[in-house]
N, C-alpha and C positions, 0 to 999 in steps of 0.2 A: 096613815102610815107614810113616813117620809120617803122621798124619791131616792133612788140610787144615784151615785155620781154619774154613771153612764146615761141615765135617763135625763138628768139635769143638762148634761152636755148635748144630748140628742135633741131635746126640746129647743135649746137655743139655736142650734143649727137649722132645724126645721122652720123656726119662726123668722130667722133673719137672713139666712144665706143658702137655702137649699138650691142645689143645681149650679152654684157659683164656683169659680176658681178660688181656692183658699190657700193662704200662706200661714204657717204656724211659726210664731216667734219662740224659738227653743234655745235656751242657754245650756241645757244639760243638767240643770238642777231638778229637784224633786217635782216641783209644780209643773214645769214645762214638759218634763218627760211623761208625767201623768197626762197632760194635755195631748201629747203626741200619741200615746197609746190609746186614749179614748177615741181619737180621730180614726185610728186604724181599726178599731172595733165597731165603729159606727156604720150601720147598714146604709145610711143615707149618703155616705161619701165614697168616692172612688179614688184610688191612689193616683190615677192619672190627673186628677184635678187638685192634687196637693203638692205643695213645695214647703221646704223648711228654711227659715231665716235664722241666722245665728251671727251675733256680733262680738268681735273681740274689741273691748274698750281700751286696750293699751294701758291697763292699770296694773294687772297682776303678772306681767311678763310671761314666762314659760307656762305657768298654770293656766292662764287664759287661752293660750294656743292649744294646750292639751285638751281643754274643755271643748274647743272648737272641733278638734280632731275626733273626740268622742262622739259628738253629734254627727259629724260627717260619716264616720264608720257605720253608725246605726242606720243612717239614711241609705247608704249603699247596700246594706244587708236587706233593706226593705224595698229597694228599688224606688226611692223617693228623691225627687230633685232637691239638691242642697244648694242654697245661695248664701255664702258667707260675706261678711263685711268687716273690715278692720278699720278702726278709727282711733285717733289719738285724743282721748277725752281730756287728759290733763292739759294739753296744749289748747284745745278748744275752750276749756274752762277759763284758762288764763287770758286768752284773747278776748273772750266775751264777758270777763269779770263775773263768772258764775261759780257756784259751788260744784264740786265733782258730781254730786248727786244730780243736780239740775242739768249739768252739761251732758252727762251720760244719757239721761232721759231724752234730751233734745236731739242728740245724735241718733238714738234709736228711732224717735218719731220721724226724723228726716229720712231715714232709711225706709221705714214703712210707707211713708208718703211716696217715695220714689218707686217702690215696688208696685203700688196701686196705679200711679200715674203712667208707668211704663207698660201697664197691661199684663204684668207677670201674674197678678192676682187681683181679684175683685174685693176681697176682704182679708184682713190680717187678724188672726186669732191670738189673743194674749192669755197668759195663764193666771191672771189675778183672781183671787177667791174672796170669800166673805170676810176673812180675817184681815186680808190686805185692805179691803174697803174700810173696815173699822179703823185701821191705822191711819188711813188718809183722812177720814172724818175727824179723828181726834187731832191730827196735825192741823187741819183747817181751823178747828175750834180754838186750839191754843194760839194760833196766829191771829185770832180775832175775826174769823170769817163769820158771815151772817148765815141766813137760811140756805143760800146757794152752797156754801161750804159744807153744811150738814147733809146735803144730798149725797155727796161723795161721788164715787165712780158710777158710770152708767154701763149697762150691759152692751149697748151699741153706741158708739160715739163717732162723730165726724162722718157717719155713714159707711165707714170702712174699717173700723176697729171694733172687734167683737170680743167680749170677755165671757165665754160660755160657761165658766166655772164660778161666776160671781155669786151665785146662790149656793155654792158648795162651801163647806167649812174646811179648814186645814186638816182637821182630824179625819175627814172623809178621804182627802187626798192621800194622807199617810197610810190609811187602811188599804186603799186601792193599790198603792205602790208596793206595800209589804205583801199583800195578799197575792199579787201577780208577779212577785220577784223581779220587779223592774229596777234595772241599774240606773244610777244617776251619779252626778258629781257634786261635790260640796264646794261652794264658793266661800273661802275663808274670810272675805271682806264682810260677809253677813254677820260675823261675830265681832266686828269692829264698831264699838259704840261711839266712835268719833263722828259717825254719820248720824244725822238727826233721826231718821226713820229707824235705824238699828237701835239707837238709844231708847226710843219709845218702846220698840218691840221687846228688847232684852231687859230693860230696867223698870219701865213704868207699868206696862200692861200686865205683866205677871203679878205685880203687887195689887193691881185693881182686881184681877181675877180671884185672888185669895179672899177679898172682901165681897165680891159680886161674881160668883161663878158663871152666871148667865149674862155677863156684860155685853158679849157680842150680839146676842139677840136684842138686848135693850137698846144698844146704839143703833142697830139696823132698824128697829121699830121707830125710833126718833127720826132717823133719816127718811123713812117712808112718810111720816107726818110732815116733815119739812118739804118734801117733794109735792105733796098734796096742796100745801099752802101756796107754794110757788106757782102751781098750775092755775091758781085763782088770781094771780097778779098778771095783769095784761099790760105789756109794754107797747108803746107806739114805735113800730119799726122804722118810721121815717125820721125819728130823732137821732139815729145813728147812721153815719155814712162810713163805709169801708172802701178805701181806695188803695189797692196793693197792700203795703204794710203799714198803712196809716188809718187811724180811726178818728172820726170827728163826731163829738157828742154835743148836741145843741145845749145852749144855756137854759132853755126851757126845761129840758129833761133833768139837768143837774140842779135845778132849783125846785124840783118837784119832790114829793115824799118818797118817790121810787128811785131817787138819784143813785143810790148805791147799786141797785139792780141794773140800771143803765150802764154804769161803769163796768160791772162784772160781765154783763152781756157783751160789751165792746171788747174787753180783754179776751173773752172766750172766742169771739169771732176772729181775733188776731192770733189765737192759739197761745196766749200769753198769761193765762190765769194762774199758772203754777208760780209759787214763790212770791205772791203778793199778799201783803198783810192788810189788816183793817186800816192802819195808819196811812198806807199808800192810797187806798180808796178814798179816805177822807181828804187827803192832800189834793187829789184830782177834783173832788167836789168843791173844795175851798176856792180853787182857781176861778170858778164861775162868778165869784163875788169880788174878784180883784180886777185891776185895770188890764186892758188888752196888752199883750206882750209879756205878761208875767208868766214865769215858768218854774218848773221843778224837775229834779232828777228822780228817776224811778229805778227799781231793780232791773237787771238784765240789759243794761246799757240803753235804757229808754229815757226819753224826756217827755214832759207834758207841758203844753203851752196854751194860754188863752189867746184865741185869734178872733176878735170881734164878736161874732154870734155863736162861736163854737169853742170847745176845748179840744185840743188835738193831742193824741198819743202817737208817738213815732220814735224811730231810731234817731240818734243824734245826727243832725245834718251838717255839722262843722267839718266832717271828713273831707268834703268836696273842696272847701276853702284851703285846708291845710295841705292837701295832697296834690294840688294843681300848680304847675310852674307858670310864670309869666310867659306870654307869647307875643313876639313882635308883630306889629300891624303890617299886613301886606295884601296885595290883590290875590284873588284865587281862593281855593278851598284850603282850610286848615282845621286842625282839631284842638279843642281846648277842653280839658277835663272830660273827654269822651263825647263832647258835643261838636258837631260839624258846623263850621262857620263858612258862609259863602259871601265873599267881598268881590264886587264887580264894578266896572266903570261904564258909563253910558255918555253919549254926547249930549251937550246941553239942549240941542234942538229936539232930541228924543225925549227930553224930560218934561213931564206934565205934572205940575204941582198937585199933590194929592189933596182931595177935599176931605177934611177931617169929619165932615158929616157923613161920609161914605163909610159905614161901619165895616163892611166887608173888606175894604182896602186896609183899614188899620188892624183888623183881626189877622190879616195875612202876615203881620209883624215885619214888613219890609221897611227899612229906614233909608232916607235919602239925605245926602250931605255933600258939602263941597270938598272934594277929594284933595284939592291943593291946600286946604286950610288945616289938614291933619299933620301935626309935627312929625318929623322923622323919628323922634324919640318915643312916639306913642306905642303903647303895649296893651294887649288884652290881659285882664286880671280880674280877680274878685274884689269886692269893695274892701276898703281899709278905713280905720279910724281917721277922721279929719278930712275925708274926701269932700270936695265942693262941686256942686253941679248947678249950671244955669240952664234950666229947661227951655225948650223952644218957646219964645214969646214971654219969658219971665226973667227975673233977676236971679242973682246967686242965692243958693241955699245949701244947707248941709245935705249930702246925699241921703243920709239917714232920714231926714225930714221929708224928702221927696218920696222915698219908698213908703213911708208911713202915710203920706197924703194919698198915695196911689193904692193904699190898703194892701200892700204886698205882705203876706204873712211873714212873721219873724223867721220861721223855719226855712223860708225860701230866699231871704235877702242875701245870705252869703253864697247862694248858688247863682245869682245873677252875674252875667258876664259884662264887664265894663271895658270900654276903650278909654285909657287914661294917659295923661301926660303929667307926671308927677302926681300932685293931689287934685288936679283938675280933671273932672270926668267929661269926656267928649261925647260919649253916647252910652246908653244902656241897651244892649242887644234885645230887640223885641219890644222896646218900650218908648224911648225918646232920644233925641239928639240935643246937643248943647247949642246955644245961640252962637257960640264961637265957630261952629262949622256949618252953619245954616247955608242953604242955597239962596243966593241973591242975584241981582242984575249983573254982577261982575264975575259970576261963576263960569268957568270954562269946562271943568270936568266934574261931572256928578257921580258920586259914589253911591253904591247901594250895599246894604248888608242885611242878611237874614240868617236865621238859624236853620240848618239843614234838616230835611225830613229824616 
């Protein structure tokens, strides 16, 4: 005998978040209002531990604001804390070069993350159901996803997003809403088949259902088999490094038979799996076999670059170079592109020539130079094409070649701060000075420069 939708909900709560503070994502539509009513009917939950989240995406004008008001009024009638959020999804989509669908999802995800990190809730409940999961699996499959895409949604993801209705079908939700006379609002954009998911739901899946009435069960069964297979694939966690919003995948992993799984794992750890196609994954793997410095553009404003022993996935790093104005050289503290620079002067008799064998000294990134040899026209700036540099103890070379010799990753080269006079680079903050400003026996004033903490 199949479980009731209330029992499906209760089982998920008991398994994943009993006794925790919960936030329910409620748009006012049928699915989310069903979710809210199930929470109110659940003996395992107390109203004092609940709050409701609702997002106005800035897409439907007055209709969206009215939906927000509908949810707010219901929460007031039930004595439940209501937490709204208004976002301009079209502007966010344009700024990040994303589709409206993807931008709306990312804005919601950012809101949920904030709610959990701020301590307002421990877990956010979402109203996704089995039919939604089938849609996601089909979209992943048509985009060329592998086994990972066939797995689809998870009941609990990121440790704080719970889908307690994922094992319930849409028909069960409809029956519960009708049977309990639950009011809800209708989002007219759900009938707009210009959106990919809507087109699949409205035009493709109904045709499939006519041929295969039990297609939902069949797809979910396949999904379960894919999950079982993936559980038998063991990845070496040391092959992927995550540092902030950057993922580094070793060449060893990308040249293995599990290469695609390493890429997908890295994307998921960055929270970027959505909207990636098989061709994007193959593009990342391909870089492992190209020369260092080779790169490609990815969806969502990302780039991927081969850096020596790794392939790196990251946001485009050129914004620093384009957004930072030149800064005249002067003593004291100054700010360049959000980075604090400290330029000081010491007397020659206080200067002790650093021993380059002293690793600690050079890791401190303090540079010493002849202050009087710095031209008055010198400025701090990022590197430019045609820059020339004569490193301490060496002859002239292209700045690009020096950075390559020092194995500075391509993504970081445009963020290095240079002191320049025309095309002549006098020093690279934190790395090296030029012969032209080196301290010698005639030096009177010694300058020091370091990047502030």
